[in-house]
C-alpha positions in Angstrom: -26.6 20.6 43.7 -23.0 20.2 44.5 -22.0 16.7 45.5 -19.2 15.0 47.3 -17.6 14.1 43.9 -17.8 17.7 42.9 -15.8 18.7 46.0 -13.3 15.9 45.4 -12.8 16.9 41.8 -12.3 20.5 42.9 -9.7 19.6 45.5 -7.8 17.6 42.9 -8.0 20.5 40.4 -6.5 23.0 42.9 -3.8 20.6 43.9 -2.7 20.2 40.2 -3.2 23.9 39.7 -0.7 24.8 42.4 1.8 22.4 40.8 1.3 24.0 37.4 1.6 27.5 38.7 4.8 26.7 40.5 6.1 25.6 37.1 4.8 28.8 35.5 6.6 30.9 38.0 9.8 29.0 37.5 9.7 29.6 33.8 8.7 33.2 34.3 11.7 33.8 36.5 14.1 32.1 34.1 13.0 34.0 31.1 15.8 35.9 29.3 16.9 36.7 25.8 18.5 33.2 25.7 15.5 31.3 27.2 12.0 31.6 25.7 9.4 29.5 27.6 6.4 31.0 25.9 5.1 27.7 24.4 5.0 25.8 27.7 3.7 28.8 29.6 0.9 29.4 27.1 -0.1 25.7 27.5 -0.3 26.2 31.2 -2.4 29.4 30.8 -4.7 27.6 28.3 -5.2 24.8 30.9 -6.3 27.4 33.5 -8.6 29.1 31.0 -10.3 25.7 30.3 -10.7 24.5 33.9 -10.6 27.4 36.3 -14.1 28.8 35.5 -15.6 25.4 36.3 -13.9 24.9 39.7 -13.8 28.6 40.8 -17.3 28.4 42.2 -16.5 25.4 44.3 -14.6 27.6 46.7 -15.9 30.4 48.9 -12.3 31.8 49.4 -11.9 35.4 48.3 -9.1 37.9 48.2 -9.6 41.7 48.8 -7.7 44.9 48.1 -7.9 48.2 49.8 -7.9 51.1 47.3 -6.3 54.5 47.8 -9.7 55.8 48.7 -10.0 53.3 51.5 -12.6 51.1 49.8 -12.3 47.3 50.1 -12.8 45.5 46.8 -12.8 41.8 45.9 -10.1 40.7 43.5 -9.4 37.6 41.5 -5.7 37.7 40.4 -5.8 34.3 38.6 -8.8 35.4 36.5 -7.1 38.6 35.6 -3.9 36.9 34.6 -5.4 34.1 32.4 -8.1 36.1 30.7 -7.0 39.7 30.6 -3.3 38.9 30.4 -4.3 36.0 28.2 -0.8 34.8 27.0 2.8 34.8 28.3 4.3 37.5 26.2 1.4 39.9 26.8 2.0 39.4 30.5 5.7 40.0 30.1 5.2 43.1 28.0 2.8 44.5 30.6 4.6 43.2 33.6 4.0 46.6 35.4 0.3 45.8 35.3 0.3 42.1 35.9 3.4 41.4 38.1 1.4 41.7 41.3 -1.3 39.5 40.0 1.1 36.8 38.9 2.7 36.7 42.4 -0.7 36.7 44.1 -2.0 33.6 42.2 -0.2 31.1 44.4 -1.6 32.4 47.7 -5.0 32.5 46.1 -4.8 28.9 44.9 -3.6 27.8 48.4 -6.5 29.6 50.0 -9.1 28.1 47.7 -7.6 24.6 48.0 -7.6 24.9 51.8 -11.2 26.1 52.0 -12.4 23.3 49.8 -10.4 20.7 51.8 -11.9 22.1 55.1 -15.4 21.9 53.5 -14.9 18.4 52.4 -13.7 17.4 55.9 -16.7 19.0 57.4 -19.0 17.2 55.0 -17.3 13.9 55.7 -17.8 14.4 59.5 -21.4 15.2 58.9 -21.9 12.1 56.9 -20.1 10.0 59.6 -22.1 11.5 62.4 -25.5 12.8 61.3 -26.8 12.3 64.8 -24.3 14.8 66.1 -25.5 17.3 63.5 -29.1 16.8 64.5 -28.1 17.4 68.1 -26.3 20.6 67.1 -29.4 21.9 65.4 -31.9 21.2 68.2 -29.4 22.4 70.8 -29.3 25.8 69.1 -33.0 26.0 68.3 -34.0 28.4 71.1 -31.0 30.6 70.5 -31.7 30.7 66.7 -35.4 31.5 67.1 -35.2 34.1 69.9 -34.6 37.1 67.4 -37.8 36.2 65.6 -39.8 37.4 68.6 -38.4 41.0 68.3 -38.3 41.7 64.6 -37.2 45.0 63.0 -39.3 47.7 61.3 -42.5 46.7 63.0 -42.7 43.3 61.5 -45.1 40.8 63.1 -43.2 38.7 65.7 -43.0 35.0 64.9 -44.5 33.2 67.9 -44.0 29.6 68.7 -47.5 29.0 70.0 -47.7 25.2 69.9 -45.7 22.2 68.9 -46.8 22.4 65.3 -45.0 25.8 65.0 -41.9 24.1 66.6 -42.1 21.2 64.1 -42.4 23.5 61.1 -39.4 25.6 62.1 -37.3 22.7 63.1 -37.9 21.0 59.8 -36.7 24.1 58.0 -33.5 24.2 60.1 -32.8 20.5 59.4 -33.2 21.1 55.7 -30.2 23.4 55.8 -28.1 20.4 56.8 -29.8 17.4 55.3 -31.0 16.6 51.8 -34.0 14.3 52.4 -36.1 15.6 55.3 -39.7 14.3 55.4 -42.6 15.3 57.5 -45.2 13.1 59.2 -44.2 9.6 58.1 -46.7 6.9 59.2 -45.5 4.3 61.7 -46.9 0.7 62.3 -49.9 0.6 64.6 -49.3 0.0 68.3 -51.9 -1.1 70.8 -54.5 -0.7 68.1 -53.6 2.9 67.2 -51.6 4.2 64.3 -49.4 7.3 64.5 -47.1 9.5 62.4 -43.5 10.6 62.9 -43.0 14.3 63.0 -39.8 14.5 61.0 -37.8 11.8 59.3 -34.2 12.0 58.0 -34.7 9.1 55.5 -31.1 8.6 54.4 -29.8 8.8 58.0 -32.6 6.7 59.5 -33.2 9.2 62.2 -36.6 10.5 63.4 -37.1 13.8 65.2 -40.2 14.3 67.5 -40.8 17.9 68.6 -42.9 18.7 71.7 -43.7 22.0 73.3 -44.5 22.2 77.0 -47.6 24.0 78.2 -49.2 24.5 81.6 -52.1 22.1 80.8 -49.6 19.3 79.9 -48.0 17.8 83.0 -44.5 16.5 83.1 -45.8 13.0 83.8 -48.3 13.0 80.9 -45.6 14.2 78.5 -43.3 11.5 79.7 -46.0 8.8 79.2 -46.6 10.1 75.6 -42.9 9.8 74.8 -42.7 6.3 76.4 -45.6 5.2 74.1 -43.8 6.8 71.1 -40.6 4.8 71.9 -42.6 1.6 72.1 -44.0 2.3 68.7 -40.6 3.1 67.2 -39.3 -0.3 68.3 -41.6 -1.8 65.6 -40.4 0.6 62.9 -37.3 -0.9 61.2 -36.6 2.2 59.1 -35.4 4.1 62.1 -32.2 3.5 64.1 -32.4 6.6 66.4 -35.1 8.9 67.6 -34.5 12.4 69.0 -37.2 13.8 71.2 -36.9 17.6 71.2 -38.8 19.1 74.0 -39.1 22.9 73.7 -39.6 24.2 77.2 -39.3 28.0 77.0 -41.2 28.6 80.2 -39.1 26.0 82.2 -42.1 23.9 83.1 -40.2 20.7 83.4 -39.0 20.7 87.0 -36.4 18.0 86.8 -35.0 18.0 83.2 -32.0 15.8 84.0 -34.2 13.1 85.5 -36.8 13.4 82.7 -34.1 12.9 80.1 -32.3 10.1 81.9 -35.5 8.0 82.5 -36.4 8.1 78.8 -32.9 7.5 77.4 -32.7 4.3 79.5 -35.3 2.9 77.2 -32.7 2.7 74.3 -32.1 -0.7 72.8 -29.3 -2.0 70.5 -31.6 -1.4 67.6 -33.0 2.0 68.7 -31.1 4.8 70.3 -33.3 7.2 72.2 -32.0 10.8 72.8 -33.9 13.5 74.7 -33.0 17.2 74.3 -34.8 19.8 76.5 -34.2 23.4 75.4 -33.7 25.9 76.8 -31.8 24.0 79.4 -32.9 25.8 82.5 -32.9 29.0 84.5 -29.6 30.5 85.5 
């Protein structure tokens, strides 16, 4: 699995790569019968041959070319130059074949470096604000699952029949963003009864509880259940924040804003309570 250090190394590689390629282009343009830079240029090419394959996969940036037939194909100018061109004088002798690639390398390096930098910044923000990332996932849950109800080619629709279906799918979505997502962690007993947390993000110290409304579950009963859960979480030191995700596809909660506000008021300095009701209401 790619780590933060991998991304940082890749960013440093592409920064150095741009500097080396600028030097290569300078030497290329100065080449004449009186100036032969092949030794230095071949060292630069050898450096790329050694390190580019390792860091190439760290960037999703790609370049494309439209052929005379109108087809779009992916190209890798740097790979062509350093492995097919292989050395300075071979590139010079076949400049009609490689000149375009030589001039395309710098834009390619800039694009790859920029993509890696953007990815690192996004990763950093996620590490700094994992709670915001959880909120993004639960906010888009209904939007993301709607297509599953009308699948193509006669496939059986995926129905969210109860809160266990919601929990399973939500855990899957969270695993796309977080490394350590655990299901049904035990909590300390409260009022003589033990319970389990639906989903725990262990490293981020966030728990996620998923509920699904139904006609036989009144708004008051659901609220009382969540109040009891909050009281139990206050005795659980491994958690700093709890997100209650209430999936309400039939809009059974009459006053979602009031429901949310009343529960979030129970937050303490040691436990942040967040309530998300989705979808948010009829238009």
